[in-house]
mmCIF file of the N, C-alpha and C atoms, coordinates in Angstrom:
data_MODEL
# 
_entry.id   MODEL 
# 
loop_
_atom_site.group_PDB 
_atom_site.id 
_atom_site.type_symbol 
_atom_site.label_atom_id 
_atom_site.label_alt_id 
_atom_site.label_comp_id 
_atom_site.label_asym_id 
_atom_site.label_entity_id 
_atom_site.label_seq_id 
_atom_site.pdbx_PDB_ins_code 
_atom_site.Cartn_x 
_atom_site.Cartn_y 
_atom_site.Cartn_z 
_atom_site.occupancy 
_atom_site.B_iso_or_equiv 
_atom_site.pdbx_formal_charge 
_atom_site.auth_seq_id 
_atom_site.auth_comp_id 
_atom_site.auth_asym_id 
_atom_site.auth_atom_id 
_atom_site.pdbx_PDB_model_num 
ATOM 1   N N  . MET A 1 1  ? 0.845   -1.161  0.000  1.00 0.00 ? 1  MET A N  1 
ATOM 2   C CA . MET A 1 1  ? 0.000   0.000   0.000  1.00 0.00 ? 1  MET A CA 1 
ATOM 3   C C  . MET A 1 1  ? 0.894   1.228   0.000  1.00 0.00 ? 1  MET A C  1 
ATOM 4   N N  . THR A 1 2  ? 0.559   2.208   -0.804 1.00 0.00 ? 2  THR A N  1 
ATOM 5   C CA . THR A 1 2  ? 1.319   3.445   -0.835 1.00 0.00 ? 2  THR A CA 1 
ATOM 6   C C  . THR A 1 2  ? 0.394   4.606   -0.533 1.00 0.00 ? 2  THR A C  1 
ATOM 7   N N  . THR A 1 3  ? 0.955   5.644   0.046  1.00 0.00 ? 3  THR A N  1 
ATOM 8   C CA . THR A 1 3  ? 0.183   6.851   0.290  1.00 0.00 ? 3  THR A CA 1 
ATOM 9   C C  . THR A 1 3  ? 0.954   8.033   -0.265 1.00 0.00 ? 3  THR A C  1 
ATOM 10  N N  . LYS A 1 4  ? 0.219   8.983   -0.770 1.00 0.00 ? 4  LYS A N  1 
ATOM 11  C CA . LYS A 1 4  ? 0.797   10.216  -1.270 1.00 0.00 ? 4  LYS A CA 1 
ATOM 12  C C  . LYS A 1 4  ? -0.057  11.362  -0.781 1.00 0.00 ? 4  LYS A C  1 
ATOM 13  N N  . THR A 1 5  ? 0.581   12.461  -0.434 1.00 0.00 ? 5  THR A N  1 
ATOM 14  C CA . THR A 1 5  ? -0.153  13.662  -0.096 1.00 0.00 ? 5  THR A CA 1 
ATOM 15  C C  . THR A 1 5  ? -0.338  14.456  -1.372 1.00 0.00 ? 5  THR A C  1 
ATOM 16  N N  . LYS A 1 6  ? -1.558  14.882  -1.602 1.00 0.00 ? 6  LYS A N  1 
ATOM 17  C CA . LYS A 1 6  ? -1.858  15.605  -2.831 1.00 0.00 ? 6  LYS A CA 1 
ATOM 18  C C  . LYS A 1 6  ? -2.823  16.721  -2.510 1.00 0.00 ? 6  LYS A C  1 
ATOM 19  N N  . LYS A 1 7  ? -2.585  17.863  -3.059 1.00 0.00 ? 7  LYS A N  1 
ATOM 20  C CA . LYS A 1 7  ? -3.487  18.978  -2.867 1.00 0.00 ? 7  LYS A CA 1 
ATOM 21  C C  . LYS A 1 7  ? -4.381  19.076  -4.097 1.00 0.00 ? 7  LYS A C  1 
ATOM 22  N N  . GLU A 1 8  ? -5.650  18.789  -3.888 1.00 0.00 ? 8  GLU A N  1 
ATOM 23  C CA . GLU A 1 8  ? -6.631  18.886  -4.967 1.00 0.00 ? 8  GLU A CA 1 
ATOM 24  C C  . GLU A 1 8  ? -7.551  20.037  -4.633 1.00 0.00 ? 8  GLU A C  1 
ATOM 25  N N  . SER A 1 9  ? -8.062  20.705  -5.634 1.00 0.00 ? 9  SER A N  1 
ATOM 26  C CA . SER A 1 9  ? -8.982  21.781  -5.332 1.00 0.00 ? 9  SER A CA 1 
ATOM 27  C C  . SER A 1 9  ? -10.230 21.655  -6.185 1.00 0.00 ? 9  SER A C  1 
ATOM 28  N N  . SER A 1 10 ? -11.311 21.968  -5.571 1.00 0.00 ? 10 SER A N  1 
ATOM 29  C CA . SER A 1 10 ? -12.592 22.085  -6.242 1.00 0.00 ? 10 SER A CA 1 
ATOM 30  C C  . SER A 1 10 ? -13.232 23.325  -5.656 1.00 0.00 ? 10 SER A C  1 
ATOM 31  N N  . PRO A 1 11 ? -14.296 23.814  -6.263 1.00 0.00 ? 11 PRO A N  1 
ATOM 32  C CA . PRO A 1 11 ? -14.888 25.061  -5.763 1.00 0.00 ? 11 PRO A CA 1 
ATOM 33  C C  . PRO A 1 11 ? -15.228 25.032  -4.275 1.00 0.00 ? 11 PRO A C  1 
ATOM 34  N N  . ASP A 1 12 ? -15.665 23.882  -3.741 1.00 0.00 ? 12 ASP A N  1 
ATOM 35  C CA . ASP A 1 12 ? -16.054 23.825  -2.340 1.00 0.00 ? 12 ASP A CA 1 
ATOM 36  C C  . ASP A 1 12 ? -14.974 23.250  -1.430 1.00 0.00 ? 12 ASP A C  1 
ATOM 37  N N  . GLU A 1 13 ? -13.831 22.817  -1.975 1.00 0.00 ? 13 GLU A N  1 
ATOM 38  C CA . GLU A 1 13 ? -12.775 22.221  -1.165 1.00 0.00 ? 13 GLU A CA 1 
ATOM 39  C C  . GLU A 1 13 ? -11.423 22.880  -1.421 1.00 0.00 ? 13 GLU A C  1 
ATOM 40  N N  . GLU A 1 14 ? -11.423 24.143  -1.689 1.00 0.00 ? 14 GLU A N  1 
ATOM 41  C CA . GLU A 1 14 ? -10.182 24.856  -1.979 1.00 0.00 ? 14 GLU A CA 1 
ATOM 42  C C  . GLU A 1 14 ? -9.192  24.706  -0.833 1.00 0.00 ? 14 GLU A C  1 
ATOM 43  N N  . GLY A 1 15 ? -7.997  24.210  -1.118 1.00 0.00 ? 15 GLY A N  1 
ATOM 44  C CA . GLY A 1 15 ? -6.946  24.112  -0.127 1.00 0.00 ? 15 GLY A CA 1 
ATOM 45  C C  . GLY A 1 15 ? -7.025  22.919  0.803  1.00 0.00 ? 15 GLY A C  1 
ATOM 46  N N  . VAL A 1 16 ? -7.904  21.957  0.556  1.00 0.00 ? 16 VAL A N  1 
ATOM 47  C CA . VAL A 1 16 ? -8.025  20.777  1.410  1.00 0.00 ? 16 VAL A CA 1 
ATOM 48  C C  . VAL A 1 16 ? -6.906  19.802  1.066  1.00 0.00 ? 16 VAL A C  1 
ATOM 49  N N  . LYS A 1 17 ? -6.156  19.360  2.098  1.00 0.00 ? 17 LYS A N  1 
ATOM 50  C CA . LYS A 1 17 ? -5.088  18.398  1.873  1.00 0.00 ? 17 LYS A CA 1 
ATOM 51  C C  . LYS A 1 17 ? -5.694  17.000  1.827  1.00 0.00 ? 17 LYS A C  1 
ATOM 52  N N  . ARG A 1 18 ? -5.303  16.223  0.855  1.00 0.00 ? 18 ARG A N  1 
ATOM 53  C CA . ARG A 1 18 ? -5.811  14.861  0.702  1.00 0.00 ? 18 ARG A CA 1 
ATOM 54  C C  . ARG A 1 18 ? -4.634  13.899  0.657  1.00 0.00 ? 18 ARG A C  1 
ATOM 55  N N  . HIS A 1 19 ? -4.920  12.643  0.980  1.00 0.00 ? 19 HIS A N  1 
ATOM 56  C CA . HIS A 1 19 ? -3.932  11.576  0.901  1.00 0.00 ? 19 HIS A CA 1 
ATOM 57  C C  . HIS A 1 19 ? -4.453  10.520  -0.061 1.00 0.00 ? 19 HIS A C  1 
ATOM 58  N N  . ARG A 1 20 ? -3.664  10.179  -1.033 1.00 0.00 ? 20 ARG A N  1 
ATOM 59  C CA . ARG A 1 20 ? -4.045  9.143   -1.986 1.00 0.00 ? 20 ARG A CA 1 
ATOM 60  C C  . ARG A 1 20 ? -3.555  7.809   -1.450 1.00 0.00 ? 20 ARG A C  1 
ATOM 61  N N  . VAL A 1 21 ? -4.445  6.808   -1.442 1.00 0.00 ? 21 VAL A N  1 
ATOM 62  C CA . VAL A 1 21 ? -4.122  5.467   -0.968 1.00 0.00 ? 21 VAL A CA 1 
ATOM 63  C C  . VAL A 1 21 ? -4.433  4.484   -2.084 1.00 0.00 ? 21 VAL A C  1 
ATOM 64  N N  . GLN A 1 22 ? -3.502  3.640   -2.383 1.00 0.00 ? 22 GLN A N  1 
ATOM 65  C CA . GLN A 1 22 ? -3.695  2.621   -3.412 1.00 0.00 ? 22 GLN A CA 1 
ATOM 66  C C  . GLN A 1 22 ? -3.901  1.284   -2.723 1.00 0.00 ? 22 GLN A C  1 
ATOM 67  N N  . LEU A 1 23 ? -4.978  0.586   -3.055 1.00 0.00 ? 23 LEU A N  1 
ATOM 68  C CA . LEU A 1 23 ? -5.306  -0.693  -2.440 1.00 0.00 ? 23 LEU A CA 1 
ATOM 69  C C  . LEU A 1 23 ? -5.313  -1.788  -3.492 1.00 0.00 ? 23 LEU A C  1 
ATOM 70  N N  . ASP A 1 24 ? -4.870  -2.964  -3.112 1.00 0.00 ? 24 ASP A N  1 
ATOM 71  C CA . ASP A 1 24 ? -4.936  -4.131  -3.987 1.00 0.00 ? 24 ASP A CA 1 
ATOM 72  C C  . ASP A 1 24 ? -6.053  -5.037  -3.488 1.00 0.00 ? 24 ASP A C  1 
ATOM 73  N N  . PHE A 1 25 ? -6.946  -5.430  -4.396 1.00 0.00 ? 25 PHE A N  1 
ATOM 74  C CA . PHE A 1 25 ? -8.075  -6.286  -4.069 1.00 0.00 ? 25 PHE A CA 1 
ATOM 75  C C  . PHE A 1 25 ? -7.959  -7.594  -4.829 1.00 0.00 ? 25 PHE A C  1 
ATOM 76  N N  . SER A 1 26 ? -8.340  -8.678  -4.180 1.00 0.00 ? 26 SER A N  1 
ATOM 77  C CA . SER A 1 26 ? -8.475  -9.936  -4.909 1.00 0.00 ? 26 SER A CA 1 
ATOM 78  C C  . SER A 1 26 ? -9.671  -9.776  -5.848 1.00 0.00 ? 26 SER A C  1 
ATOM 79  N N  . PRO A 1 27 ? -9.804  -10.631 -6.858 1.00 0.00 ? 27 PRO A N  1 
ATOM 80  C CA . PRO A 1 27 ? -10.970 -10.528 -7.748 1.00 0.00 ? 27 PRO A CA 1 
ATOM 81  C C  . PRO A 1 27 ? -12.292 -10.598 -6.976 1.00 0.00 ? 27 PRO A C  1 
ATOM 82  N N  . GLU A 1 28 ? -12.361 -11.453 -5.960 1.00 0.00 ? 28 GLU A N  1 
ATOM 83  C CA . GLU A 1 28 ? -13.591 -11.589 -5.184 1.00 0.00 ? 28 GLU A CA 1 
ATOM 84  C C  . GLU A 1 28 ? -13.891 -10.318 -4.392 1.00 0.00 ? 28 GLU A C  1 
ATOM 85  N N  . ALA A 1 29 ? -12.870 -9.740  -3.773 1.00 0.00 ? 29 ALA A N  1 
ATOM 86  C CA . ALA A 1 29 ? -13.062 -8.516  -2.994 1.00 0.00 ? 29 ALA A CA 1 
ATOM 87  C C  . ALA A 1 29 ? -13.440 -7.352  -3.901 1.00 0.00 ? 29 ALA A C  1 
ATOM 88  N N  . TYR A 1 30 ? -12.845 -7.296  -5.088 1.00 0.00 ? 30 TYR A N  1 
ATOM 89  C CA . TYR A 1 30 ? -13.173 -6.223  -6.028 1.00 0.00 ? 30 TYR A CA 1 
ATOM 90  C C  . TYR A 1 30 ? -14.615 -6.347  -6.505 1.00 0.00 ? 30 TYR A C  1 
ATOM 91  N N  . GLU A 1 31 ? -15.057 -7.562  -6.730 1.00 0.00 ? 31 GLU A N  1 
ATOM 92  C CA . GLU A 1 31 ? -16.455 -7.795  -7.115 1.00 0.00 ? 31 GLU A CA 1 
ATOM 93  C C  . GLU A 1 31 ? -17.387 -7.358  -5.989 1.00 0.00 ? 31 GLU A C  1 
ATOM 94  N N  . ARG A 1 32 ? -17.019 -7.675  -4.748 1.00 0.00 ? 32 ARG A N  1 
ATOM 95  C CA . ARG A 1 32 ? -17.819 -7.247  -3.594 1.00 0.00 ? 32 ARG A CA 1 
ATOM 96  C C  . ARG A 1 32 ? -17.879 -5.731  -3.526 1.00 0.00 ? 32 ARG A C  1 
ATOM 97  N N  . LEU A 1 33 ? -16.753 -5.064  -3.728 1.00 0.00 ? 33 LEU A N  1 
ATOM 98  C CA . LEU A 1 33 ? -16.717 -3.601  -3.721 1.00 0.00 ? 33 LEU A CA 1 
ATOM 99  C C  . LEU A 1 33 ? -17.669 -3.036  -4.766 1.00 0.00 ? 33 LEU A C  1 
ATOM 100 N N  . ASN A 1 34 ? -17.628 -3.571  -5.972 1.00 0.00 ? 34 ASN A N  1 
ATOM 101 C CA . ASN A 1 34 ? -18.511 -3.096  -7.041 1.00 0.00 ? 34 ASN A CA 1 
ATOM 102 C C  . ASN A 1 34 ? -19.977 -3.380  -6.735 1.00 0.00 ? 34 ASN A C  1 
ATOM 103 N N  . ARG A 1 35 ? -20.234 -4.535  -6.147 1.00 0.00 ? 35 ARG A N  1 
ATOM 104 C CA . ARG A 1 35 ? -21.608 -4.892  -5.788 1.00 0.00 ? 35 ARG A CA 1 
ATOM 105 C C  . ARG A 1 35 ? -22.144 -3.922  -4.722 1.00 0.00 ? 35 ARG A C  1 
ATOM 106 N N  . ILE A 1 36 ? -21.317 -3.607  -3.746 1.00 0.00 ? 36 ILE A N  1 
ATOM 107 C CA . ILE A 1 36 ? -21.722 -2.656  -2.708 1.00 0.00 ? 36 ILE A CA 1 
ATOM 108 C C  . ILE A 1 36 ? -21.933 -1.276  -3.309 1.00 0.00 ? 36 ILE A C  1 
ATOM 109 N N  . ARG A 1 37 ? -21.054 -0.854  -4.205 1.00 0.00 ? 37 ARG A N  1 
ATOM 110 C CA . ARG A 1 37 ? -21.205 0.456   -4.849 1.00 0.00 ? 37 ARG A CA 1 
ATOM 111 C C  . ARG A 1 37 ? -22.529 0.541   -5.584 1.00 0.00 ? 37 ARG A C  1 
ATOM 112 N N  . THR A 1 38 ? -22.886 -0.510  -6.290 1.00 0.00 ? 38 THR A N  1 
ATOM 113 C CA . THR A 1 38 ? -24.146 -0.524  -7.036 1.00 0.00 ? 38 THR A CA 1 
ATOM 114 C C  . THR A 1 38 ? -25.342 -0.495  -6.082 1.00 0.00 ? 38 THR A C  1 
ATOM 115 N N  . ARG A 1 39 ? -25.313 -1.351  -5.063 1.00 0.00 ? 39 ARG A N  1 
ATOM 116 C CA . ARG A 1 39 ? -26.436 -1.437  -4.123 1.00 0.00 ? 39 ARG A CA 1 
ATOM 117 C C  . ARG A 1 39 ? -26.616 -0.166  -3.310 1.00 0.00 ? 39 ARG A C  1 
ATOM 118 N N  . SER A 1 40 ? -25.534 0.533   -3.034 1.00 0.00 ? 40 SER A N  1 
ATOM 119 C CA . SER A 1 40 ? -25.608 1.727   -2.191 1.00 0.00 ? 40 SER A CA 1 
ATOM 120 C C  . SER A 1 40 ? -25.754 3.022   -2.997 1.00 0.00 ? 40 SER A C  1 
ATOM 121 N N  . ASP A 1 41 ? -25.743 2.918   -4.317 1.00 0.00 ? 41 ASP A N  1 
ATOM 122 C CA . ASP A 1 41 ? -25.797 4.097   -5.188 1.00 0.00 ? 41 ASP A CA 1 
ATOM 123 C C  . ASP A 1 41 ? -24.640 5.058   -4.945 1.00 0.00 ? 41 ASP A C  1 
ATOM 124 N N  . ALA A 1 42 ? -23.510 4.530   -4.490 1.00 0.00 ? 42 ALA A N  1 
ATOM 125 C CA . ALA A 1 42 ? -22.326 5.357   -4.298 1.00 0.00 ? 42 ALA A CA 1 
ATOM 126 C C  . ALA A 1 42 ? -21.780 5.764   -5.668 1.00 0.00 ? 42 ALA A C  1 
ATOM 127 N N  . ALA A 1 43 ? -21.246 6.952   -5.748 1.00 0.00 ? 43 ALA A N  1 
ATOM 128 C CA . ALA A 1 43 ? -20.729 7.454   -7.011 1.00 0.00 ? 43 ALA A CA 1 
ATOM 129 C C  . ALA A 1 43 ? -19.384 6.836   -7.376 1.00 0.00 ? 43 ALA A C  1 
ATOM 130 N N  . THR A 1 44 ? -18.583 6.490   -6.366 1.00 0.00 ? 44 THR A N  1 
ATOM 131 C CA . THR A 1 44 ? -17.232 5.984   -6.617 1.00 0.00 ? 44 THR A CA 1 
ATOM 132 C C  . THR A 1 44 ? -16.883 4.877   -5.625 1.00 0.00 ? 44 THR A C  1 
ATOM 133 N N  . ASN A 1 45 ? -15.848 4.137   -5.964 1.00 0.00 ? 45 ASN A N  1 
ATOM 134 C CA . ASN A 1 45 ? -15.323 3.148   -5.022 1.00 0.00 ? 45 ASN A CA 1 
ATOM 135 C C  . ASN A 1 45 ? -14.778 3.843   -3.777 1.00 0.00 ? 45 ASN A C  1 
ATOM 136 N N  . ALA A 1 46 ? -14.194 5.013   -3.955 1.00 0.00 ? 46 ALA A N  1 
ATOM 137 C CA . ALA A 1 46 ? -13.667 5.762   -2.811 1.00 0.00 ? 46 ALA A CA 1 
ATOM 138 C C  . ALA A 1 46 ? -14.777 6.101   -1.827 1.00 0.00 ? 46 ALA A C  1 
ATOM 139 N N  . GLU A 1 47 ? -15.952 6.439   -2.327 1.00 0.00 ? 47 GLU A N  1 
ATOM 140 C CA . GLU A 1 47 ? -17.081 6.740   -1.453 1.00 0.00 ? 47 GLU A CA 1 
ATOM 141 C C  . GLU A 1 47 ? -17.475 5.507   -0.645 1.00 0.00 ? 47 GLU A C  1 
ATOM 142 N N  . VAL A 1 48 ? -17.469 4.339   -1.275 1.00 0.00 ? 48 VAL A N  1 
ATOM 143 C CA . VAL A 1 48 ? -17.780 3.090   -0.573 1.00 0.00 ? 48 VAL A CA 1 
ATOM 144 C C  . VAL A 1 48 ? -16.769 2.858   0.544  1.00 0.00 ? 48 VAL A C  1 
ATOM 145 N N  . VAL A 1 49 ? -15.499 3.029   0.250  1.00 0.00 ? 49 VAL A N  1 
ATOM 146 C CA . VAL A 1 49 ? -14.451 2.797   1.249  1.00 0.00 ? 49 VAL A CA 1 
ATOM 147 C C  . VAL A 1 49 ? -14.571 3.811   2.387  1.00 0.00 ? 49 VAL A C  1 
ATOM 148 N N  . ARG A 1 50 ? -14.814 5.081   2.080  1.00 0.00 ? 50 ARG A N  1 
ATOM 149 C CA . ARG A 1 50 ? -14.979 6.094   3.129  1.00 0.00 ? 50 ARG A CA 1 
ATOM 150 C C  . ARG A 1 50 ? -16.157 5.752   4.037  1.00 0.00 ? 50 ARG A C  1 
ATOM 151 N N  . ASN A 1 51 ? -17.287 5.338   3.434  1.00 0.00 ? 51 ASN A N  1 
ATOM 152 C CA . ASN A 1 51 ? -18.456 4.961   4.237  1.00 0.00 ? 51 ASN A CA 1 
ATOM 153 C C  . ASN A 1 51 ? -18.170 3.737   5.089  1.00 0.00 ? 51 ASN A C  1 
ATOM 154 N N  . ALA A 1 52 ? -17.451 2.774   4.533  1.00 0.00 ? 52 ALA A N  1 
ATOM 155 C CA . ALA A 1 52 ? -17.096 1.570   5.292  1.00 0.00 ? 52 ALA A CA 1 
ATOM 156 C C  . ALA A 1 52 ? -16.198 1.931   6.474  1.00 0.00 ? 52 ALA A C  1 
ATOM 157 N N  . LEU A 1 53 ? -15.247 2.829   6.272  1.00 0.00 ? 53 LEU A N  1 
ATOM 158 C CA . LEU A 1 53 ? -14.371 3.259   7.367  1.00 0.00 ? 53 LEU A CA 1 
ATOM 159 C C  . LEU A 1 53 ? -15.155 3.972   8.455  1.00 0.00 ? 53 LEU A C  1 
ATOM 160 N N  . ARG A 1 54 ? -16.092 4.811   8.040  1.00 0.00 ? 54 ARG A N  1 
ATOM 161 C CA . ARG A 1 54 ? -16.925 5.523   9.005  1.00 0.00 ? 54 ARG A CA 1 
ATOM 162 C C  . ARG A 1 54 ? -17.736 4.537   9.838  1.00 0.00 ? 54 ARG A C  1 
ATOM 163 N N  . LEU A 1 55 ? -18.330 3.544   9.190  1.00 0.00 ? 55 LEU A N  1 
ATOM 164 C CA . LEU A 1 55 ? -19.119 2.539   9.895  1.00 0.00 ? 55 LEU A CA 1 
ATOM 165 C C  . LEU A 1 55 ? -18.239 1.699   10.819 1.00 0.00 ? 55 LEU A C  1 
ATOM 166 N N  . TYR A 1 56 ? -17.074 1.295   10.354 1.00 0.00 ? 56 TYR A N  1 
ATOM 167 C CA . TYR A 1 56 ? -16.167 0.489   11.168 1.00 0.00 ? 56 TYR A CA 1 
ATOM 168 C C  . TYR A 1 56 ? -15.682 1.283   12.382 1.00 0.00 ? 56 TYR A C  1 
ATOM 169 N N  . ASP A 1 57 ? -15.409 2.561   12.201 1.00 0.00 ? 57 ASP A N  1 
ATOM 170 C CA . ASP A 1 57 ? -14.997 3.418   13.305 1.00 0.00 ? 57 ASP A CA 1 
ATOM 171 C C  . ASP A 1 57 ? -16.109 3.487   14.355 1.00 0.00 ? 57 ASP A C  1 
ATOM 172 N N  . TRP A 1 58 ? -17.355 3.674   13.916 1.00 0.00 ? 58 TRP A N  1 
ATOM 173 C CA . TRP A 1 58 ? -18.497 3.699   14.835 1.00 0.00 ? 58 TRP A CA 1 
ATOM 174 C C  . TRP A 1 58 ? -18.616 2.360   15.559 1.00 0.00 ? 58 TRP A C  1 
ATOM 175 N N  . PHE A 1 59 ? -18.501 1.268   14.828 1.00 0.00 ? 59 PHE A N  1 
ATOM 176 C CA . PHE A 1 59 ? -18.591 -0.071  15.404 1.00 0.00 ? 59 PHE A CA 1 
ATOM 177 C C  . PHE A 1 59 ? -17.540 -0.267  16.498 1.00 0.00 ? 59 PHE A C  1 
ATOM 178 N N  . LEU A 1 60 ? -16.304 0.106   16.218 1.00 0.00 ? 60 LEU A N  1 
ATOM 179 C CA . LEU A 1 60 ? -15.237 -0.038  17.207 1.00 0.00 ? 60 LEU A CA 1 
ATOM 180 C C  . LEU A 1 60 ? -15.501 0.821   18.438 1.00 0.00 ? 60 LEU A C  1 
ATOM 181 N N  . GLU A 1 61 ? -16.028 2.009   18.234 1.00 0.00 ? 61 GLU A N  1 
ATOM 182 C CA . GLU A 1 61 ? -16.375 2.880   19.361 1.00 0.00 ? 61 GLU A CA 1 
ATOM 183 C C  . GLU A 1 61 ? -17.443 2.230   20.233 1.00 0.00 ? 61 GLU A C  1 
ATOM 184 N N  . GLN A 1 62 ? -18.447 1.647   19.607 1.00 0.00 ? 62 GLN A N  1 
ATOM 185 C CA . GLN A 1 62 ? -19.519 0.999   20.365 1.00 0.00 ? 62 GLN A CA 1 
ATOM 186 C C  . GLN A 1 62 ? -19.005 -0.219  21.121 1.00 0.00 ? 62 GLN A C  1 
ATOM 187 N N  . THR A 1 63 ? -18.200 -1.034  20.470 1.00 0.00 ? 63 THR A N  1 
ATOM 188 C CA . THR A 1 63 ? -17.694 -2.235  21.142 1.00 0.00 ? 63 THR A CA 1 
ATOM 189 C C  . THR A 1 63 ? -16.746 -1.877  22.285 1.00 0.00 ? 63 THR A C  1 
ATOM 190 N N  . SER A 1 64 ? -16.057 -0.761  22.200 1.00 0.00 ? 64 SER A N  1 
ATOM 191 C CA . SER A 1 64 ? -15.185 -0.345  23.301 1.00 0.00 ? 64 SER A CA 1 
ATOM 192 C C  . SER A 1 64 ? -15.994 0.056   24.527 1.00 0.00 ? 64 SER A C  1 
ATOM 193 N N  . LYS A 1 65 ? -17.256 0.387   24.327 1.00 0.00 ? 65 LYS A N  1 
ATOM 194 C CA . LYS A 1 65 ? -18.158 0.734   25.441 1.00 0.00 ? 65 LYS A CA 1 
ATOM 195 C C  . LYS A 1 65 ? -18.997 -0.470  25.859 1.00 0.00 ? 65 LYS A C  1 
ATOM 196 N N  . ASP A 1 66 ? -18.609 -1.662  25.403 1.00 0.00 ? 66 ASP A N  1 
ATOM 197 C CA . ASP A 1 66 ? -19.336 -2.900  25.708 1.00 0.00 ? 66 ASP A CA 1 
ATOM 198 C C  . ASP A 1 66 ? -20.787 -2.859  25.238 1.00 0.00 ? 66 ASP A C  1 
ATOM 199 N N  . ALA A 1 67 ? -21.039 -2.172  24.157 1.00 0.00 ? 67 ALA A N  1 
ATOM 200 C CA . ALA A 1 67 ? -22.389 -2.138  23.587 1.00 0.00 ? 67 ALA A CA 1 
ATOM 201 C C  . ALA A 1 67 ? -22.739 -3.520  23.047 1.00 0.00 ? 67 ALA A C  1 
ATOM 202 N N  . ARG A 1 68 ? -24.023 -3.820  23.014 1.00 0.00 ? 68 ARG A N  1 
ATOM 203 C CA . ARG A 1 68 ? -24.512 -5.081  22.475 1.00 0.00 ? 68 ARG A CA 1 
ATOM 204 C C  . ARG A 1 68 ? -25.331 -4.758  21.228 1.00 0.00 ? 68 ARG A C  1 
ATOM 205 N N  . PHE A 1 69 ? -25.249 -5.634  20.252 1.00 0.00 ? 69 PHE A N  1 
ATOM 206 C CA . PHE A 1 69 ? -25.919 -5.409  18.983 1.00 0.00 ? 69 PHE A CA 1 
ATOM 207 C C  . PHE A 1 69 ? -27.076 -6.380  18.823 1.00 0.00 ? 69 PHE A C  1 
ATOM 208 N N  . GLN A 1 70 ? -28.157 -5.870  18.246 1.00 0.00 ? 70 GLN A N  1 
ATOM 209 C CA . GLN A 1 70 ? -29.327 -6.698  18.004 1.00 0.00 ? 70 GLN A CA 1 
ATOM 210 C C  . GLN A 1 70 ? -29.833 -6.457  16.588 1.00 0.00 ? 70 GLN A C  1 
ATOM 211 N N  . ILE A 1 71 ? -30.494 -7.471  16.077 1.00 0.00 ? 71 ILE A N  1 
ATOM 212 C CA . ILE A 1 71 ? -31.166 -7.388  14.778 1.00 0.00 ? 71 ILE A CA 1 
ATOM 213 C C  . ILE A 1 71 ? -32.622 -7.740  15.024 1.00 0.00 ? 71 ILE A C  1 
ATOM 214 N N  . VAL A 1 72 ? -33.506 -6.970  14.419 1.00 0.00 ? 72 VAL A N  1 
ATOM 215 C CA . VAL A 1 72 ? -34.924 -7.298  14.482 1.00 0.00 ? 72 VAL A CA 1 
ATOM 216 C C  . VAL A 1 72 ? -35.320 -7.763  13.088 1.00 0.00 ? 72 VAL A C  1 
ATOM 217 N N  . GLU A 1 73 ? -35.760 -9.013  13.007 1.00 0.00 ? 73 GLU A N  1 
ATOM 218 C CA . GLU A 1 73 ? -36.121 -9.606  11.729 1.00 0.00 ? 73 GLU A CA 1 
ATOM 219 C C  . GLU A 1 73 ? -37.488 -10.260 11.885 1.00 0.00 ? 73 GLU A C  1 
ATOM 220 N N  . ASN A 1 74 ? -38.453 -9.784  11.119 1.00 0.00 ? 74 ASN A N  1 
ATOM 221 C CA . ASN A 1 74 ? -39.823 -10.308 11.190 1.00 0.00 ? 74 ASN A CA 1 
ATOM 222 C C  . ASN A 1 74 ? -40.367 -10.275 12.615 1.00 0.00 ? 74 ASN A C  1 
ATOM 223 N N  . GLY A 1 75 ? -40.062 -9.213  13.337 1.00 0.00 ? 75 GLY A N  1 
ATOM 224 C CA . GLY A 1 75 ? -40.549 -9.061  14.690 1.00 0.00 ? 75 GLY A CA 1 
ATOM 225 C C  . GLY A 1 75 ? -39.749 -9.788  15.748 1.00 0.00 ? 75 GLY A C  1 
ATOM 226 N N  . ASP A 1 76 ? -38.807 -10.611 15.360 1.00 0.00 ? 76 ASP A N  1 
ATOM 227 C CA . ASP A 1 76 ? -37.968 -11.341 16.309 1.00 0.00 ? 76 ASP A CA 1 
ATOM 228 C C  . ASP A 1 76 ? -36.683 -10.557 16.566 1.00 0.00 ? 76 ASP A C  1 
ATOM 229 N N  . VAL A 1 77 ? -36.348 -10.396 17.834 1.00 0.00 ? 77 VAL A N  1 
ATOM 230 C CA . VAL A 1 77 ? -35.119 -9.703  18.223 1.00 0.00 ? 77 VAL A CA 1 
ATOM 231 C C  . VAL A 1 77 ? -34.049 -10.750 18.482 1.00 0.00 ? 77 VAL A C  1 
ATOM 232 N N  . LYS A 1 78 ? -32.929 -10.581 17.792 1.00 0.00 ? 78 LYS A N  1 
ATOM 233 C CA . LYS A 1 78 ? -31.818 -11.522 17.944 1.00 0.00 ? 78 LYS A CA 1 
ATOM 234 C C  . LYS A 1 78 ? -30.569 -10.740 18.323 1.00 0.00 ? 78 LYS A C  1 
ATOM 235 N N  . GLU A 1 79 ? -29.906 -11.159 19.387 1.00 0.00 ? 79 GLU A N  1 
ATOM 236 C CA . GLU A 1 79 ? -28.638 -10.534 19.756 1.00 0.00 ? 79 GLU A CA 1 
ATOM 237 C C  . GLU A 1 79 ? -27.558 -11.149 18.881 1.00 0.00 ? 79 GLU A C  1 
ATOM 238 N N  . ILE A 1 80 ? -26.660 -10.324 18.398 1.00 0.00 ? 80 ILE A N  1 
ATOM 239 C CA . ILE A 1 80 ? -25.620 -10.825 17.514 1.00 0.00 ? 80 ILE A CA 1 
ATOM 240 C C  . ILE A 1 80 ? -24.244 -10.491 18.095 1.00 0.00 ? 80 ILE A C  1 
ATOM 241 N N  . GLU A 1 81 ? -23.296 -11.335 17.777 1.00 0.00 ? 81 GLU A N  1 
ATOM 242 C CA . GLU A 1 81 ? -21.905 -11.123 18.168 1.00 0.00 ? 81 GLU A CA 1 
ATOM 243 C C  . GLU A 1 81 ? -21.056 -11.078 16.910 1.00 0.00 ? 81 GLU A C  1 
ATOM 244 N N  . PHE A 1 82 ? -20.032 -10.246 16.958 1.00 0.00 ? 82 PHE A N  1 
ATOM 245 C CA . PHE A 1 82 ? -19.095 -10.132 15.848 1.00 0.00 ? 82 PHE A CA 1 
ATOM 246 C C  . PHE A 1 82 ? -17.752 -10.694 16.283 1.00 0.00 ? 82 PHE A C  1 
ATOM 247 N N  . PHE A 1 83 ? -17.157 -11.481 15.434 1.00 0.00 ? 83 PHE A N  1 
ATOM 248 C CA . PHE A 1 83 ? -15.841 -12.048 15.703 1.00 0.00 ? 83 PHE A CA 1 
ATOM 249 C C  . PHE A 1 83 ? -14.900 -11.591 14.587 1.00 0.00 ? 83 PHE A C  1 
ATOM 250 N N  . PHE A 1 84 ? -14.017 -10.690 14.921 1.00 0.00 ? 84 PHE A N  1 
ATOM 251 C CA . PHE A 1 84 ? -13.048 -10.186 13.941 1.00 0.00 ? 84 PHE A CA 1 
ATOM 252 C C  . PHE A 1 84 ? -11.664 -10.574 14.360 1.00 0.00 ? 84 PHE A C  1 
# 
């Protein structure tokens, strides 16, 4: 993985410093990325990755507070555990 600092400008982001990250995906992971992009109506793969990072950050914050997760499916409440 490589990172580069790059200054890009657009009318609403003048002077914002950005970091370019290059990722290598297996064919299966790349297909998953594209499938998620399509299902989520994301404009770019970068948007999918940013949203995934935001969600993962929230998840880690919740688990650090010993939060418990539940899913409600057809009126049934099920507690779920994540193993990473």
